[in-house]
C-alpha positions in Angstrom: 19.0 -30.8 63.5 15.3 -30.2 63.0 14.0 -27.2 61.1 12.5 -24.3 63.1 9.4 -24.2 60.9 7.8 -27.1 59.1 8.1 -27.2 55.3 4.4 -26.4 54.9 4.7 -23.2 56.9 7.8 -22.2 55.0 5.9 -22.8 51.7 2.9 -20.7 52.9 5.2 -17.8 54.1 7.0 -17.9 50.8 3.7 -17.8 48.9 2.5 -14.8 51.0 5.8 -13.0 50.4 5.6 -13.6 46.6 2.0 -12.3 46.6 3.0 -9.2 48.6 5.8 -8.4 46.1 3.4 -9.0 43.1 0.8 -6.7 44.6 3.4 -4.0 45.2 4.6 -4.3 41.7 1.0 -4.2 40.3 0.3 -1.1 42.4 3.1 0.7 40.8 2.2 -0.5 37.3 -1.5 0.0 37.5 -1.9 3.4 39.2 -5.5 3.8 38.1 -6.7 0.8 40.2 -7.6 2.3 43.5 -7.7 -0.8 45.7 -4.1 -1.8 44.6 -2.7 1.5 45.9 -3.0 0.2 49.4 -0.1 -2.1 48.6 2.0 0.6 47.0 5.3 1.2 48.7 6.2 4.9 49.4 8.7 6.3 47.0 11.0 9.1 48.0 10.5 12.2 45.9 13.9 13.8 45.1 14.7 17.2 43.6 16.8 17.4 40.5 19.8 18.5 42.6 19.5 15.5 44.9 19.3 13.2 41.8 22.4 14.8 40.4 24.2 14.4 43.7 23.3 10.7 43.8 24.4 10.2 40.2 27.8 11.8 40.9 28.2 9.7 44.0 27.3 6.6 42.0 29.7 7.5 39.3 32.5 7.9 41.8 31.7 4.6 43.4 31.7 2.9 40.0 35.0 4.5 39.0 36.6 3.3 42.2 35.2 -0.2 41.7 36.6 -0.3 38.2 40.0 0.9 39.4 40.1 -1.8 42.2 39.1 -4.4 39.6 42.1 -3.3 37.5 44.4 -3.6 40.5 43.0 -7.0 41.6 42.9 -8.7 38.2 46.7 -9.2 37.9 46.8 -10.5 41.5 44.0 -13.0 40.6 45.9 -14.2 37.6 49.1 -14.5 39.7 47.4 -16.5 42.4 45.5 -18.8 40.1 48.6 -19.5 38.0 50.6 -20.3 41.1 47.9 -22.4 42.8 47.4 -24.5 39.7 51.2 -25.1 39.4 51.2 -23.6 35.9 54.0 -21.4 34.5 53.3 -17.9 33.2 52.7 -17.6 29.5 53.3 -14.5 27.5 49.9 -14.0 25.7 47.7 -14.4 28.8 50.0 -12.1 30.8 49.8 -9.5 28.1 46.0 -9.8 27.9 45.6 -9.5 31.7 48.0 -6.5 31.8 46.1 -4.8 29.0 42.7 -5.3 30.6 44.1 -4.2 33.9 45.6 -1.0 32.5 42.4 -0.3 30.6 40.3 -0.8 33.7 42.5 1.6 35.7 42.4 4.1 32.8 38.7 3.9 32.5 38.2 4.4 36.2 40.5 7.4 36.2 38.7 8.8 33.2 35.3 8.4 34.9 36.6 10.1 38.1 38.1 13.0 36.1 34.9 13.4 34.0 32.8 13.3 37.2 35.1 15.9 38.9 34.3 18.4 36.2 30.6 18.4 36.8 
């Protein structure tokens, strides 16, 4: 199957994209250079209340992700052990259980701490 675009066109487009990202980065870094400000991407200005709300939302999402990781970790250990035809050993099982419980505890603590704010 032939490519939609020739390799030279892909290389040129990639180069243009890299230059655009570099100019946008330079525009943010060098605010005193007037001609670079044309390439500056607009930034949303948020109030302190909006920042706090986003921070709380991010904390809740992180806490849920950590809790889910704590729930999935033993399942991954179980599936990988069964798929590799290995038998369960005591030390790895204890380690996986301890990490799982600590992930669930940490996620719950983050949720509880976030709830108080």
